[in-house]
N, C-alpha and C positions, 0 to 999 in steps of 0.2 A: 712325295718326298722327290721321286726321280724326275717329275714333271717340273717341279721347282728349280731343280738343279740343271734341267735341260733349258728352262726359260732364262736363267741366268748366265747359262754358257752362251745362248744365242745373244742375249743383249750385250754381253761383253764383246762377242765377235762383232756384232754391228758398230759397237763403239769403237773398235780397233780400225774398222773398214772406214768410219767417218773421219778418223784422226789421218788415216793415211791418204784421204782425198784433199786434205786440208794443204794449203800453200803457204809457206813461210815468205813473206816478201822482205827482201834485205834492200834497204834503201841508203846509200852512202857514195858520195862523189870521188872517194878514193878507190882506185880499181883494186889495189893491193888488199884493202880491209874488206871490200866487198867480196872478194874472191876467197880469202881466208874464212870469212862467216859462212859462207855458201858451202864451202868444203866440209867444215866442222857440221853443219847442220845437215847436209845432204848424207853425212857419215852416220847419222841417227835415224837414217830411213825417211826424213822428210822432203817432200817436193819444196824446192826452192825458186823463187823467181827474183832477180836481181836487177834493180834499178840505179841508174848513174845519178839521178836526181828526184827530187819531189815532185817536181813538174811532169817528169816522164811517168813517174808511178800515177799520178792523177790522170793522165791522158790514157794510159794502156791498161791499167789494172782493173779487174772485173771483181767489185766488191761482193757479188754474189756468191762467190767461190770462198768457202771456209777458210780460215786461216789466221794468221796476225802479221804486224808489221813490226820489224827490226830496223829502226832508223837513227842515222846520226843526226846530232843537233846542229852542228855548224856546217852548212852547205851554201852553195851560191844560189842566187835566185829565190829559193824558198828554203827556209831552215825546218829543222824537224819539228820545232815549236809551232810554226806557221802551217806545217802540214797537219799537225794535230788538230789545229783550230779548223782548217779547212774541211777535213774529214767530218768533223762534228758538225760544221755547219751544212755538209751535204747529207747528214744522217747515216754516215758510215761509221758503225760502232764496233767496226773490229778492233780488238786490242792492239794498242801501239806500245812498243818497248823503244824508249829513247835512251840514246848512248851518246856520252860526251867525255872529251878528254880533260875538261875544266870542271872542276869541283865547285859549281855554284849551288850552294844549299838553296837559296830562294828560287833559283830557276826550277831546281827539282822539286821542291815542295809545290810550286804553283803548278808545274805540269800534272803532277799526280792528282792535285786537287781538281784539276781541269779535266781528268779522266784516263790520263796515260796509265797503262798497266803497271809500268815499272820505270826507273830512271837508274841507269847503270853508268859506272865511270869506266873509262878505257885506262889501260888495258883490261879487259874483261876476262875473267878466268872462265876458260872454256867450259867447265862442269856449271858454273853460275849461270852462264848464258844458255845452255842446255835445259837446265832446270826451269828458268824463266820462260824460256819459249815452250816448254812444255805445259806449264801452268797456263800461260796465255792462249793456247791452243784448247785447252780443256774449257777454260772460260768461254771461249768463243763458241765452242760445241754447245755448252749449256744455254747461251743466250739464244743460239739459233734455234735449239729445240724448244725453248720457251716461246720464243716469237712465233714459231709454226704452230704451236698450240693456240696461242692467241689469234693468230690468222684463221684458223680452223673455227674458233668460237665466232668471230665476227662474222665470217661467211655463213655460218648457220644461223646466226641472228639476223641476218639480212633476208632469210628466206621466210622468216615469220611475216604474218600479215599485222597491221596496226592494231587490231583487236586482241590478236594472240600476244603480242608484246605489252599490252596492258594487262592481261590476265598473268602474264609472266611475273610484271613487276608486282602484282597483288600477292602472288604466291610467294616472291622473295620478301615481302613484307610481313610474312606470317599469317596471312588473312585466311579464313576458311573459303570455301567455294560460294557460300551463301553470302558471306560479306563482300566478296568480289562482285557477285551478281547485283547487289544493291548498288554499290559505288559505280557500276558502269550500265545500270539500269537495263540488265539482261536477266533472262532466266538462270537458274543455277545448272540446269541441264546444258545450257548453251556454254556456260562455264567450263563444265566438264569437257565438254566436246572440244574446245579451244586448247584446254589443257592438255588432254590427250594428243591432240594434233602438234602442237608445239613440243611436246616431249618427243613425238616421233621424228619431227624435223631436226631437233637438236640432238637426237641420239641419247637421251637420258631418261631416267625413270623417276626420281625422287624431288621433293621440294629443295632438298639440299643441293642437288645438283644445279637446279635452275637458279638456286640464290649464288652458288659459286660462279656460274656463267655470267649472271647478271653483273656481278662485281667486276669481272673482267671487262664487261662491255661499259660500264660506267666509268670505270678508271681510263679506258682508251678514249672516251669521249671527252674526259676531263683533260686528258693529255693533249688533245686535238685543239680543244678551245685555248688552252694555255699556250699552244705554238705559235 
């Protein structure tokens, strides 16, 4: 019980540290609004980086740093909607919160359908902005943790030999060692050896673990083909 409480406390501490390292990007061409949002968000303990334009954001921001984007819709050179599209094109999945002074329902619905985290109307209530940003940061943290796990699986999968991958696919299909041996025209002893080796390389123990990892690999391969 004490160990479990300690584990949860450590996990909560790690989560707080990760959120503290996140950066809220504020993008707005209006200096007064930009400073106001920055003041409010920094008051909550978040790091804030302000940009006067979407173009400047794209040129200077580092998407590898966790966080989210709070962006005005109507700006010269590139609008918030155009920025959202460009981020998507570049594979930048950071949550973006769009803010507009104009109640355009069609625009708001389309932006959210296209992946915007939220669409707020000016003037934004302080508590609403804080809550929205908090949720966006949590989402980004979750997505990055999931992607890190996927990357780990893919790196481990790449360590396997072609034969080990064939054995892994057989295991994932629910086949017995002797069935896999027959399909691959090798001995059952060799299948067992490959199975032991691939489990060691992947850091797993059971057939269920192999199946779960293979599902991740196949989904990523499917995504790559569709891209």
